[in-house]
Structures are given as C-alpha cells and as structure tokens.
C-alpha positions as CSV (number, residue, x, y, z in Angstrom):
1,M,-13.8,3.3,9.0
2,N,-10.1,3.1,10.3
3,H,-7.6,4.2,7.7
4,R,-4.5,3.3,9.6
5,S,-3.9,0.1,7.5
6,L,-4.7,2.0,4.2
7,P,-2.1,3.5,2.0
8,W,-2.7,7.6,0.9
9,L,-2.4,9.1,-2.3
10,V,-1.0,12.5,-2.1
11,T,-1.3,14.7,-5.0
12,F,0.5,18.3,-5.7
13,R,0.0,20.5,-8.5
14,L,3.3,21.8,-9.9
15,L,3.8,25.6,-10.8
16,D,3.9,25.1,-14.6
17,E,1.6,26.2,-17.5
18,A,0.0,22.7,-17.9
19,G,-0.7,22.4,-14.0
20,T,0.9,19.0,-14.1
21,R,-0.1,16.8,-11.2
22,H,2.8,14.9,-9.2
23,S,1.6,12.2,-6.8
24,Y,3.1,10.1,-4.3
25,I,1.8,6.9,-2.5
26,I,2.3,7.2,1.2
27,K,2.1,4.0,3.3
28,D,1.9,3.6,7.2
29,A,0.6,7.0,7.8
30,P,-1.8,7.1,10.7
31,D,-3.9,9.9,9.0
32,A,-4.3,12.3,6.3
33,F,-2.3,15.0,7.8
34,T,0.7,12.7,8.4
35,A,0.6,11.5,4.7
36,H,0.5,14.8,3.4
37,L,3.5,16.0,5.7
38,W,5.6,13.1,4.6
39,A,4.9,13.5,0.8
40,R,5.6,17.3,1.3
41,Q,8.9,16.1,2.8
42,L,9.9,13.7,0.1
43,A,8.8,15.9,-2.7
44,N,11.3,18.5,-1.3
45,T,14.1,16.1,-1.6
46,P,17.1,17.1,-4.5
47,E,16.2,13.9,-6.1
48,E,12.4,14.6,-6.3
49,R,13.2,18.3,-7.2
50,A,15.4,16.6,-10.1
51,A,12.5,14.5,-11.1
52,R,10.5,17.5,-11.5
53,H,12.9,19.2,-13.5
54,G,13.1,21.9,-11.0
55,R,9.5,22.7,-11.1
56,D,7.9,23.9,-7.8
57,I,5.0,22.6,-6.2
58,D,2.0,25.0,-5.9
59,P,1.5,25.6,-2.4
60,R,-2.2,26.4,-2.8
61,Y,-3.2,22.9,-4.2
62,D,-2.9,19.5,-2.8
63,D,-5.1,16.3,-2.4
64,V,-4.9,13.4,0.2
65,L,-7.1,10.5,-0.5
66,A,-7.1,7.1,1.3
67,I,-6.9,4.5,-1.3
68,T,-9.8,2.4,-0.2
69,E,-11.3,-0.5,-2.3
70,N,-14.0,1.9,-3.8
71,V,-11.2,4.5,-4.9
72,L,-8.9,1.7,-6.3
73,A,-12.1,0.2,-8.2
74,N,-12.9,3.6,-9.5
75,T,-9.3,4.4,-10.5
76,L,-9.0,1.3,-12.3
77,R,-12.2,1.7,-14.2
78,F,-11.3,5.3,-15.3
79,T,-7.6,4.5,-16.5
80,H,-9.2,1.5,-18.2
81,G,-11.4,3.5,-20.4
82,L,-8.4,5.5,-21.4
83,L,-6.3,2.4,-22.7
C-alpha cells in the first residue's frame, strides 16, 4: 500500500508523572521517518513547548501511524464508546 497520500499520526509521551501523550497529524510526508522528523521539529518550537507547559518529550517513546481508513474507523469506534 502506498502511504504517500495518507496523513500520519505521530505521538510522543511527555516526561511527566502521568505519561501524557502529545500527538501531531503530519500531512504530505512521504514516509514514517519523515513524518517523525517533521513532528519532532514542530514539537521543539517555542510555541509547542509552551503549549506543553515546558514538559519535555520522552526520547525513548514515540509512535508513528499512517492514518488509513481502518485506523480511522477503529479510532472513531473507540472514541465513540468513551462519549
């Protein structure tokens, strides 16, 4: 499957007591590696650090997932159950 036209969900864990997750949707990245790189660059901007209240990203954890129809359907099904 060609993921070039798909957006990517990049999730980082913050270094806080709760292990809070912070996610970005990255569009137009040709692959998971590039999506991760772009999300990391975005996460390191002063505005994003302020949005996280200065909490750092755990360098040992990240997740990159192509947002396919199946991923989106499963996510919507999961979040619908929480509402």
